[in-house]
C-alpha positions in Angstrom: -62.9 109.5 263.6 -63.1 112.3 266.2 -61.2 110.2 268.6 -58.2 109.9 266.2 -58.3 113.5 264.8 -58.9 116.2 267.4 -57.4 119.5 268.5 -55.9 117.9 271.7 -53.8 114.9 270.6 -52.8 113.5 267.4 -53.0 109.7 267.5 -49.5 108.2 268.0 -49.8 105.5 265.4 -51.2 107.8 262.8 -48.3 110.2 263.7 -45.9 107.4 263.2 -47.3 106.8 259.7 -46.7 110.5 259.0 -43.1 110.0 260.1 -42.9 107.3 257.5 -44.3 109.6 254.9 -41.3 111.8 255.6 -39.1 108.8 254.7 -41.1 108.5 251.5 -40.4 112.2 250.8 -36.7 111.4 250.8 -37.4 108.7 248.1 -38.7 111.4 245.9 -36.2 114.1 246.8 -33.8 114.5 243.9 -31.4 116.3 246.0 -30.5 112.8 247.2 -28.5 110.6 244.8 -30.4 107.9 243.2 -29.2 105.0 245.2 -29.7 106.9 248.4 -33.4 107.4 247.3 -33.5 103.7 246.7 -32.2 103.1 250.3 -35.0 105.3 251.7 -37.4 103.1 249.7 -36.0 100.1 251.5 -36.2 102.0 254.9 -39.9 102.9 254.2 -40.6 99.2 253.5 -38.7 97.9 256.5 -40.4 100.6 258.8 -43.8 99.5 257.6 -43.1 95.9 258.2 -42.1 96.5 261.8 -45.2 98.8 262.3 -47.5 95.9 261.5 -45.5 93.4 263.4 -45.4 95.5 266.5 -48.0 98.4 266.8 -50.9 96.6 264.8 -50.1 93.6 266.9 -50.4 95.7 270.1 -53.9 97.1 269.1 -55.1 93.6 268.2 -54.2 92.3 271.5 -55.9 95.2 273.2 -59.1 94.4 271.4 -59.6 91.1 273.3 -59.2 92.6 276.8 -62.1 93.4 279.0 -63.6 96.8 278.2 -62.6 98.7 281.4 -58.9 97.8 280.9 -59.1 98.3 277.1 -60.4 101.8 277.5 -57.4 102.6 279.7 -55.0 101.5 276.9 -56.6 102.7 273.8 -60.0 104.2 272.7 -62.0 102.3 270.0 -59.2 99.9 268.8 -61.4 98.8 265.8 -61.8 102.5 264.7 -57.9 102.9 265.1 -57.3 99.7 263.0 -59.6 100.9 260.3 -58.1 104.3 259.9 -54.6 102.9 260.0 -55.5 100.7 257.1 -56.9 103.7 255.2 -53.7 105.6 255.7 -51.3 102.6 254.9 -53.3 102.1 251.7 -52.7 105.6 250.7 -48.9 105.4 251.5 -48.7 102.1 249.7 -50.3 103.5 246.6 -48.1 106.6 246.6 -45.1 104.4 247.2 -45.9 102.2 244.2 -46.5 105.3 242.0 -43.0 106.7 243.0 -41.2 103.4 242.3 -42.9 102.8 238.9 -43.0 106.4 237.6 -39.9 107.9 239.1 -37.3 105.3 240.4 -37.5 103.0 237.4 -37.3 105.7 234.8 -34.4 107.4 236.8 -32.5 104.1 236.8 -33.0 103.8 233.1 -31.3 107.3 232.6 -28.3 105.9 234.4 -28.2 102.8 232.0 -29.9 100.4 234.4 -33.1 98.7 233.3 -35.2 96.9 236.0 -36.9 94.4 233.8 -39.8 91.9 234.2 -39.8 88.4 232.8 -42.0 89.6 229.9 -39.2 91.8 228.9 -36.5 89.1 228.6 -34.7 88.9 225.3 -34.0 85.4 223.8 -30.5 85.7 225.2 -31.8 86.6 228.7 -34.2 83.8 228.6 -31.4 81.3 228.2 -29.5 83.0 230.9 -32.6 82.9 233.2 -33.1 79.2 232.5 -29.5 78.3 233.3 -29.5 80.4 236.5 -32.8 78.8 237.5 -31.7 75.3 236.8 -28.3 75.7 238.6 -29.1 78.0 241.5 -32.9 78.1 242.2 -34.6 74.9 241.2 -33.4 72.7 243.9 -34.6 75.4 246.5 -38.2 75.4 245.3 -40.5 72.7 246.6 -42.6 72.6 243.5 -44.2 69.2 244.5 -45.7 70.6 247.7 -46.7 73.9 246.2 -50.2 72.9 245.2 -53.3 73.4 247.4 -57.0 73.2 247.3 -59.5 75.7 248.9 -60.0 73.2 251.7 -56.3 73.3 252.8 -54.8 75.5 255.5 -51.7 77.2 254.2 -48.9 78.6 256.3 -46.5 81.2 255.0 -43.4 82.3 256.8 -43.2 85.7 258.5 -41.9 88.6 256.2 -41.0 86.1 253.4 -41.7 86.7 249.8 -44.0 84.4 248.0 -45.8 84.2 244.6 -49.1 82.5 244.2 -51.4 81.6 241.2 -54.9 80.4 240.8 -55.1 77.1 238.9 -59.0 76.8 239.1 -61.8 77.9 241.3 -60.6 75.5 244.0 -57.1 75.0 243.3 -54.0 77.2 243.7 -50.2 77.3 243.9 -48.0 79.0 246.4 -44.2 79.2 245.9 -41.7 80.7 248.3 -38.9 83.0 247.0 -35.7 81.5 248.3 -34.5 83.6 251.3 -30.8 82.7 251.0 -30.5 84.0 247.4 -29.7 87.5 246.3 -33.0 89.2 245.5 -31.7 90.7 242.3 -30.0 89.2 239.3 -27.8 91.2 236.9 -27.8 90.0 233.3 -24.3 89.9 231.6 -23.6 93.1 229.6 -21.5 93.8 226.6 -21.8 97.7 226.9 -22.5 100.3 229.5 -26.2 99.5 229.8 -27.4 96.8 232.3 -30.5 94.8 232.8 -31.5 93.8 236.4 -34.5 91.6 237.4 -36.0 90.3 240.5 -35.3 86.7 241.0 -39.1 86.6 241.4 -39.1 87.1 237.7 -36.6 84.4 236.9 -38.7 82.0 238.9 -42.0 83.1 237.4 -40.5 82.7 233.8 -39.3 79.3 234.5 -42.4 78.2 236.2 -44.5 79.1 233.3 -41.9 77.3 231.1 -42.1 74.1 233.4 -45.9 74.2 233.8 -46.8 75.3 230.3 -49.9 73.1 230.4 -51.4 75.3 233.1 -53.0 78.8 232.6 -51.3 80.7 235.3 -51.0 84.3 236.5 -48.6 84.9 239.4 -49.2 87.5 242.2 -46.9 88.5 245.1 -47.9 88.0 248.6 -46.2 88.5 252.0 -47.5 88.1 255.6 -46.3 90.1 258.6 -46.7 88.3 261.9 -47.0 89.5 265.5 -43.6 90.2 266.6 -44.3 90.9 270.3 -43.6 88.3 272.9 -46.8 88.0 274.8 -45.3 86.2 277.8 -47.8 85.3 280.3 -47.1 86.7 283.7 -44.3 89.0 282.5 -44.1 90.5 285.9 -42.6 87.4 287.5 -40.0 84.7 286.9 -36.9 84.7 284.7 -37.6 87.0 281.8 -34.4 86.1 280.1 -35.4 82.4 279.9 -38.9 83.3 278.8 -37.7 85.4 276.0 -35.3 82.8 274.9 -38.1 80.3 274.7 -40.5 82.8 273.0 -38.2 84.2 270.2 -39.0 81.3 267.8 -42.8 82.0 268.2 -42.3 85.3 266.1 -42.1 83.3 263.0 -45.5 81.5 263.7 -47.4 84.5 265.4 -50.9 85.8 264.4 -50.9 87.5 260.9 -51.2 91.2 261.3 -51.0 92.0 257.5 -51.1 90.3 254.2 -49.7 92.3 251.4 -50.9 91.3 248.1 -50.5 92.4 244.5 -53.5 94.8 243.8 -54.1 93.1 240.4 -55.1 89.9 242.1 -58.8 89.1 241.3 -61.2 89.3 244.1 -62.4 85.7 243.8 -58.8 84.4 244.3 -58.3 86.9 247.2 -61.2 85.2 248.9 -59.7 81.7 248.5 -56.5 82.9 249.8 -58.0 84.7 252.8 -59.6 81.4 253.9 -56.5 79.2 253.3 -54.2 81.8 255.2 -56.8 82.4 257.9 -56.8 86.1 257.5 -59.6 88.6 257.2 -60.4 91.5 254.9 -59.0 93.9 257.5 -55.5 92.2 257.2 -55.3 92.8 253.5 -53.1 95.7 252.2 -52.9 96.2 248.5 -49.4 96.6 247.1 -47.5 96.2 243.8 -46.1 93.4 241.8 -43.2 92.9 244.2 -42.9 92.9 248.0 -40.2 93.0 250.5 -38.6 96.2 249.2 -36.2 96.2 252.1 -34.2 94.0 250.0 -33.3 97.2 248.0 -30.8 97.9 250.7 -28.6 95.5 248.6 -29.8 96.6 245.2 -26.7 96.1 242.8 -25.0 99.0 241.1 -23.2 97.4 238.1 -22.2 100.8 236.7 -19.0 102.6 237.7 -21.0 105.7 238.6 -21.1 107.1 242.1 -24.8 107.3 242.8 -24.4 107.7 246.6 -24.0 110.4 249.1 -20.6 112.1 249.2 -18.4 110.6 251.9 -18.7 112.2 255.3 -16.2 110.0 257.3 -16.5 110.5 261.1 -14.0 113.1 262.2 -11.4 112.4 264.8 -12.2 113.9 268.1 -9.6 116.3 269.7 -9.2 114.0 272.7 -7.7 111.2 270.6 -5.0 113.3 269.3 -4.3 115.5 272.2 -4.1 112.8 275.0 -2.4 109.5 275.3 -4.9 108.4 278.0 -8.6 108.8 278.0 -8.5 109.0 281.9 -6.0 111.8 281.7 -8.3 113.6 279.3 -11.4 113.2 281.5 -9.5 114.2 284.6 -8.7 117.5 282.9 -12.3 118.2 281.8 -15.5 116.6 280.7 -15.4 115.3 277.2 -18.3 115.5 274.8 -18.7 113.6 271.6 -21.3 113.9 268.8 -21.7 110.9 266.6 -21.5 110.2 263.7 -20.0 113.6 262.9 -17.2 112.6 265.3 -15.7 109.2 265.7 -17.0 106.6 268.2 -13.5 105.7 268.8 -13.0 107.7 272.1 -15.7 105.5 273.7 -14.1 102.3 272.5 -10.7 103.6 273.5 -11.9 104.4 277.1 -13.4 100.9 277.5 -10.2 99.3 276.1 -8.0 101.3 278.3 -10.1 100.4 281.3 -9.9 96.8 280.3 -6.0 96.9 280.3 -5.3 99.4 283.1 -4.4 97.6 286.4 -5.7 100.5 288.4 -9.2 99.9 287.1 -11.0 97.6 289.5 -14.7 98.1 288.6 -16.6 98.5 285.3 -20.4 98.7 285.2 -22.4 99.2 282.1 -26.0 99.1 280.7 -26.5 97.7 277.2 -29.6 98.0 275.1 -28.9 97.2 271.4 -25.6 95.3 270.8 -23.8 94.9 267.5 -23.0 91.4 266.4 -19.3 92.0 266.2 -17.9 94.7 268.6 -14.5 95.9 269.7 -16.2 97.6 272.7 -17.9 94.4 273.7 -14.7 92.4 273.3 -13.0 94.9 275.6 -15.6 94.4 278.3 -15.3 90.7 278.1 -11.4 91.0 278.3 -11.7 93.2 281.4 -13.8 90.5 283.1 -11.3 87.9 282.0 -8.5 89.8 283.7 -10.3 89.6 287.0 -11.9 93.1 287.3 -15.3 93.4 288.7 -17.4 93.7 285.7 -21.2 94.2 286.0 -23.2 94.3 282.8 -27.0 94.9 282.7 -28.3 93.7 279.5 -31.9 94.7 278.3 -33.2 91.6 276.6 -36.5 93.3 275.7 -34.6 95.5 273.1 -37.0 94.5 270.2 -35.4 92.6 267.3 -32.0 92.7 269.0 -32.7 90.1 271.6 -30.5 87.5 269.8 -27.3 89.6 269.9 -28.0 90.8 273.4 -28.3 87.1 274.7 -25.3 86.0 272.7 -23.1 88.7 274.2 -24.5 88.0 277.6 -23.3 84.5 277.5 -19.8 85.7 276.3 -19.5 88.2 279.2 -20.6 85.5 281.6 -18.1 83.0 280.3 -15.3 85.5 280.9 -16.3 86.1 284.5 -18.6 89.1 284.3 -21.7 89.5 286.4 -24.5 89.7 284.0 -27.9 91.0 285.0 -30.8 90.7 282.6 -34.1 92.7 282.4 -36.2 92.1 285.4 -40.0 91.9 284.9 -42.1 94.9 284.7 -39.5 97.5 283.7 -37.0 98.2 280.7 -33.6 99.7 281.1 -33.1 102.1 278.3 -30.3 104.3 279.6 -27.0 104.3 278.0 -24.4 104.7 280.8 -21.3 103.1 282.2 -19.3 103.6 285.4 -15.6 103.0 286.1 -13.6 102.9 289.3 -9.8 103.3 289.6 -7.6 102.8 292.5 -4.9 105.6 292.5 -2.5 105.7 295.5 -5.1 104.2 297.8 -7.9 106.6 296.7 -10.8 105.7 294.5 -11.3 107.8 291.4 -14.6 107.5 289.5 -15.6 108.1 285.9 -18.8 107.7 284.0 -20.4 108.0 280.5 -23.9 109.2 279.7 -25.1 109.0 276.1 -28.1 109.6 274.0 -27.4 106.5 271.9 -26.5 102.8 272.2 -23.1 101.3 272.7 -23.1 100.1 269.2 -20.2 100.9 266.7 -22.5 100.4 263.6 -25.4 102.6 264.7 -22.8 105.2 265.7 -22.1 105.7 262.1 -25.8 106.3 261.3 -27.5 107.8 264.3 -26.8 111.4 265.5 -26.1 111.1 269.2 -24.3 112.9 272.0 -22.1 111.3 274.6 -20.6 112.8 277.7 -17.6 111.4 279.7 -17.1 112.9 283.1 -15.3 112.5 286.5 -17.7 114.9 288.2 -18.0 113.4 291.7 -21.7 113.9 292.3 -22.7 112.7 288.8 -20.4 109.6 289.0 -21.8 108.8 292.5 -25.4 109.1 291.2 -24.6 106.8 288.2 -23.2 104.3 290.7 -26.4 104.5 292.7 -28.4 103.6 289.5 -26.4 100.5 289.1 -26.9 99.7 292.7 -30.5 99.7 292.0 -30.1 97.5 289.1 -28.1 95.2 291.3 -30.8 95.0 293.8 -28.8 96.8 296.5 -30.6 100.1 296.5 -34.4 100.5 295.9 -34.3 104.1 295.0 -31.4 106.0 293.6 -31.2 109.4 295.3 -30.2 111.8 292.6 -30.0 115.6 292.7 -28.0 116.3 289.6 -29.3 113.5 287.2 -32.9 113.1 286.1 -33.6 109.4 286.5 -36.9 107.7 285.4 -39.1 106.2 286.8 -38.0 108.0 289.9 -37.3 111.8 289.5 -37.4 112.6 285.9 -41.0 113.4 285.3 -41.2 115.6 288.5 -38.0 117.5 287.6 -39.2 118.1 284.0 -42.5 119.3 285.3 -40.8 121.8 287.7 -38.5 123.1 284.8 -41.6 123.7 282.6 -43.5 125.3 285.6 -40.5 127.6 286.2 -40.9 128.9 282.7 -44.6 129.4 283.3 -43.9 131.5 286.4 -41.4 133.5 284.4 -43.9 134.3 281.6 -46.5 135.2 284.1 -44.0 137.7 285.7 -43.5 139.3 282.3 -40.0 137.7 281.8 -38.6 136.1 278.8 -39.7 132.4 279.0 -38.9 129.6 276.5 -38.3 126.0 276.1 -36.2 124.3 273.3 -36.4 120.5 273.1 -35.2 117.9 270.7 -36.5 114.3 270.9 -37.5 111.3 269.0 -41.0 111.1 270.2 -43.5 113.1 272.1 -46.6 111.3 273.3 -47.1 111.5 277.0 -50.4 113.3 277.5 -49.6 114.9 280.9 -46.4 116.4 279.5 -48.3 117.7 276.4 -51.0 119.2 278.7 -48.3 121.0 280.6 -46.8 122.3 277.3 -50.3 123.5 276.3 -50.6 125.3 279.6 -47.1 126.9 279.2 -48.0 128.0 275.6 -51.3 129.5 276.9 -49.3 131.5 279.6 -46.9 132.9 277.0 -43.9 130.6 277.1 -42.3 130.3 273.7 -41.8 126.6 272.8 -39.6 125.4 269.9 -39.5 121.6 269.3 -37.6 119.2 267.1 -39.4 115.9 266.9 -38.2 113.2 264.6 -40.9 110.7 264.8 -44.1 110.4 266.8 -45.7 113.8 267.7 -49.1 113.7 269.6 -49.0 117.3 270.4 -51.2 119.5 268.1 -49.4 122.8 267.6 -50.7 126.2 266.3 -54.2 125.9 267.9 -55.4 129.3 269.2 -55.9 129.4 272.9 -54.1 126.0 273.2 -50.8 125.9 271.4 -50.2 129.0 269.3 -46.8 129.6 270.9 -45.6 126.0 269.9 -43.7 125.6 266.7 -42.4 122.1 265.7 -40.2 120.8 262.9 -38.8 117.4 262.1 -35.6 116.7 260.3 -35.0 113.7 258.2 -31.8 113.3 256.1 -28.9 110.9 255.6 -28.4 110.3 259.3 -31.1 109.3 261.7 -31.7 112.1 264.2 -31.5 110.4 267.6 -30.3 112.7 270.3 -32.5 114.1 273.0 -31.7 117.6 274.2 -33.8 119.7 276.7 -33.2 123.5 277.1 -35.0 125.8 279.5 -34.6 129.6 279.5 -34.4 129.7 283.3 -34.5 133.6 283.6 -31.5 134.1 281.3 -29.3 131.3 282.8 -30.2 128.5 280.5 -30.4 125.0 281.8 -29.5 122.2 279.4 -29.9 118.4 279.7 -29.0 115.4 277.4 -29.9 111.8 277.8 -31.7 108.6 276.6 -35.3 109.6 277.4 -38.1 110.9 275.1 -41.3 112.4 276.3 -43.3 109.2 276.0 -45.1 107.6 278.9 -43.0 104.5 278.7 -39.7 106.5 278.9 -40.9 108.7 281.9 -42.8 106.0 283.8 -41.8 102.5 282.8 -38.2 102.6 281.9 -34.9 103.3 283.7 -33.6 106.3 281.8 -30.9 108.8 282.7 -30.7 112.5 281.6 -27.6 114.6 282.7 -27.2 118.4 283.0 -24.4 119.9 280.8 -22.3 121.8 283.3 -19.1 122.4 281.2 -19.6 125.9 279.4 -17.7 124.8 276.3 -19.9 121.7 275.8 -23.0 123.8 276.6 -22.0 126.2 273.7 -21.3 123.2 271.3 -24.7 121.6 272.0 -26.4 125.1 271.7 -24.6 125.9 268.4 -25.8 122.4 267.0 -29.4 123.0 268.1 -29.4 126.6 266.6 -28.2 125.1 263.3 -31.0 122.5 263.3 -33.6 125.2 264.2 -32.5 127.1 261.1 -32.7 124.0 258.7 -34.7 125.0 255.6 -33.7 122.2 253.4 -34.5 118.9 255.2 -36.9 120.2 257.9 -40.6 119.6 257.8 -43.3 121.5 259.7 -45.3 119.5 262.1 -48.6 121.2 261.8 -52.0 120.3 263.2 -52.6 117.9 260.2 -49.1 116.7 260.0 -48.9 117.3 256.3 -45.2 117.4 256.3 -44.7 120.6 254.3 -41.0 121.6 254.0 -39.7 124.7 255.8 -39.4 127.4 253.2 -38.1 130.9 253.7 -35.9 133.6 252.2 -32.9 132.7 254.4 -29.7 131.2 252.9 -30.0 127.3 252.6 -29.1 125.4 255.7 -29.0 121.6 255.4 -28.4 121.0 259.1 -26.6 117.7 259.0 -24.1 119.1 256.4 -23.7 122.3 258.4 -23.1 120.4 261.6 -20.4 118.3 259.8 -18.8 121.5 258.8 -19.1 122.9 262.3 -17.1 120.0 263.8 -14.7 120.0 260.9 -13.7 123.6 261.8 -13.4 122.8 265.6 -9.7 123.4 266.5 -8.0 120.0 266.9 
């Protein structure tokens, strides 16, 4: 495993699993209310599903390539898959232990019993029978649920099934209905409640109906390849190809079969052949699968078992100005979601849609909400005859359907809709507005770290900057001219734009700190990002560390840099914060000889962000906003409640010190609460 564990780079996929381990830690952490711990349980499960559908799929595709090309993409894919399976098995075992020995007993303390069919009382059995006969029986195709060892069996992607061996050569596979609530609450006459999986209601009734058979049911679930392996992706109409390919996700190659670990080996062998999977595909799990359904786990009690409310705070701009344009004309406006409301962004687009002086609106869209005031305003602007250009990234994984839906709506209302062009992804979160005031053109733009999505703006921590700065708005327009096919390269001096200038400018900023350190001056780098994987940038950070630059990183997810290695990275310290909100903002700060430079934007330091996507990072020029972001970063650097240390082994030890407790997300909320309105 030397290629996976070495002192230079931590394997990105193993690092992602260590991120999901941090999610698992939140499931255990009793500082979180019980139902929030249950929510983290659902997040862990959902994350792991996506990991197999995407990352494991990628590695398997690489396996079939010619060796020279394969070596460029990943070293020893079989060794990687083997080690990933080892680590996933460990996580699954830990997950099952936490569920059985912590979550279920803690529910019981709150008067909620999560019971199995064997625990049903006589009264509950009658209720289970009535519910099955009325709601479930007609949704189960019992007649076609029997198979022999010679049959090929297809099970749907990410759907829950139960299966039982009838004999050495015969077995049964029954799908749990997808359109039914996963949990059933039995009627209660007091303040205690019994909840069961509908899996157990189905099992109980199948035993009752098939009493002549000696059956033991086990849960199974298959994850299938989620990537769209479109031949010749670098040519043709990518939007049409994706439309055609989306249905294939449900029938793609199996990347994991999750099974009840109690299933006898002989029956496992029968299933492997019938489902056309190998031993490497099998991951041992518990009695139940699809724990993402716990997002909707019922709370029949009247107890508040959730986080305290932290409603988004109103932004001063909404109360101090009648017009967003007037506010931006006065000075740049900075927002920090979800601590502050997303309303100013919506309000600006709505105002632009209805303002006769607005002639042009251009926007990039990555992950679109199903229902959206912002999107509706964009469509209204087009309908009113304004020039509206919307670039929609149709390769935003798992959001393609919404993106394509809104693309059609925009087009129907008169907008010019541009979709992903082959070979590159647009990940930037920007928009551009032109107004005609007394014969002169006035320009505005927005640059954010997160998507134009009202729902995620309540869950993800992101910054957004609105500005009328002439050079910045001009450069944003140049980026749109590239997307529109008018320019080939956007000449940008203020903005960092990938894949054109961003890598070069980040390199020069780091090298500037190296030169300062070599001259005996204070030299430091502070960066916050979702993921750090690009080997060239990591090498540069190692060099900076060796030359004496102090490097402090906040990395939420993947981190391939190995810190704390003597002679390599002893001047690099990394923490990762995981709490009720998803840390999502990207912030880059460089000491610059005492005159700090700060940037925010959409790009992580992953090869895909720096070399294969259109990303935008902006300098923070307003001193007030510079101070705000610096204050927020300083709060996060001091977190000693929810911060974990990213060490060389990524053990996820919590930061512990003698300082007063700082839970950065709550401290940040208080910070914005105290800002003068």
